[in-house]
C-alpha positions as CSV (number, residue, x, y, z in Angstrom):
1,X,177.7,-9.9,-12.0
2,X,175.6,-8.9,-15.0
3,X,171.8,-8.8,-15.0
4,X,170.0,-9.3,-18.3
5,X,166.3,-8.3,-18.6
6,X,164.5,-11.2,-20.3
7,X,161.4,-9.8,-22.1
8,X,159.5,-12.8,-20.9
9,X,160.9,-13.5,-17.3
10,X,162.2,-10.1,-16.1
11,X,165.7,-9.5,-14.7
12,X,167.9,-12.6,-14.4
13,X,171.6,-13.3,-13.8
14,X,173.7,-13.6,-16.9
15,X,174.7,-17.2,-15.9
16,X,171.1,-18.2,-17.0
17,X,171.8,-17.1,-20.6
18,X,173.8,-18.5,-23.5
19,X,175.5,-16.2,-26.2
20,X,174.1,-16.8,-29.7
21,X,176.2,-14.5,-31.9
22,X,175.9,-11.3,-33.9
23,X,172.2,-10.3,-34.3
24,X,173.0,-8.0,-37.2
25,X,174.2,-10.6,-39.7
26,X,171.7,-11.5,-42.4
27,X,171.2,-15.2,-43.4
28,X,171.5,-15.7,-47.2
29,X,168.2,-14.8,-48.8
30,X,168.2,-17.9,-51.0
31,X,170.3,-20.6,-49.3
32,X,169.9,-23.0,-52.3
33,X,171.5,-20.4,-54.6
34,X,174.2,-19.3,-52.3
35,X,177.7,-20.1,-53.5
36,X,180.4,-21.6,-51.3
37,X,182.0,-18.1,-51.1
38,X,178.7,-16.7,-49.8
39,X,178.5,-19.4,-47.1
40,X,182.2,-18.8,-46.2
41,X,181.6,-15.1,-45.8
42,X,178.4,-15.7,-43.7
43,X,180.0,-18.3,-41.4
44,X,183.6,-17.1,-41.0
45,X,184.0,-13.4,-41.8
46,X,183.2,-11.3,-38.8
47,X,183.7,-7.7,-37.8
48,X,185.2,-7.1,-34.3
49,X,183.2,-4.0,-33.3
50,X,184.2,-1.6,-30.5
51,X,181.4,-0.1,-28.7
52,X,177.7,-0.9,-28.9
53,X,176.7,-4.1,-30.6
54,X,173.5,-6.2,-30.9
55,X,173.7,-9.8,-30.0
56,X,171.5,-12.9,-29.8
57,X,171.2,-14.5,-26.3
58,X,169.1,-17.5,-25.3
59,X,167.6,-17.7,-21.8
60,X,168.8,-21.3,-21.7
61,X,168.4,-21.8,-17.9
62,X,164.9,-20.2,-17.9
63,X,162.2,-19.8,-20.5
64,X,164.6,-21.0,-23.3
65,X,163.4,-18.1,-25.5
66,X,165.8,-16.0,-27.7
67,X,166.2,-12.3,-27.3
68,X,168.3,-9.5,-28.7
69,X,170.6,-7.6,-26.3
70,X,172.4,-4.4,-26.9
71,X,175.9,-4.6,-25.3
72,X,179.0,-2.4,-25.3
73,X,182.0,-4.6,-26.2
74,X,184.4,-2.2,-24.5
75,X,182.8,-1.7,-21.2
76,X,180.4,-4.7,-21.1
77,X,177.6,-2.3,-20.2
78,X,174.2,-3.8,-21.1
79,X,171.6,-1.9,-22.9
80,X,168.1,-2.5,-24.1
81,X,166.7,-6.0,-24.8
82,X,164.2,-6.8,-27.4
83,X,162.1,-9.7,-28.7
84,X,163.5,-11.4,-31.8
85,X,161.1,-9.7,-34.2
86,X,161.6,-6.2,-32.7
87,X,164.1,-3.8,-34.3
88,X,167.2,-3.1,-32.2
89,X,170.3,-1.4,-33.5
90,X,173.8,-0.7,-32.1
91,X,172.9,3.0,-32.3
92,X,169.7,2.6,-30.4
93,X,169.9,5.2,-27.5
94,X,166.5,4.6,-25.9
95,X,168.2,4.0,-22.6
96,X,169.3,1.0,-20.7
97,X,166.8,-1.5,-19.3
98,X,169.1,-4.5,-18.8
């Protein structure tokens, strides 16, 4: 069982959350000017990182808010969580609070 620390609700079981994707990907700056190739790259081209990664998660069975979660893709160890507007990087080593 994994426990995720929701910044709004505190520690909750992972079954209350829904995965939302890679939190490090940038949406095209000007969507109206983006080419089909730009959209293809944004939607389909993904890295498959080993180690620490920052992901979007939604507390879908709780407060329904989005959060960022630092997770190790090899060990599934959970690291720090952050509010959507707060910076969080895969290299953030401020300790685990999940």
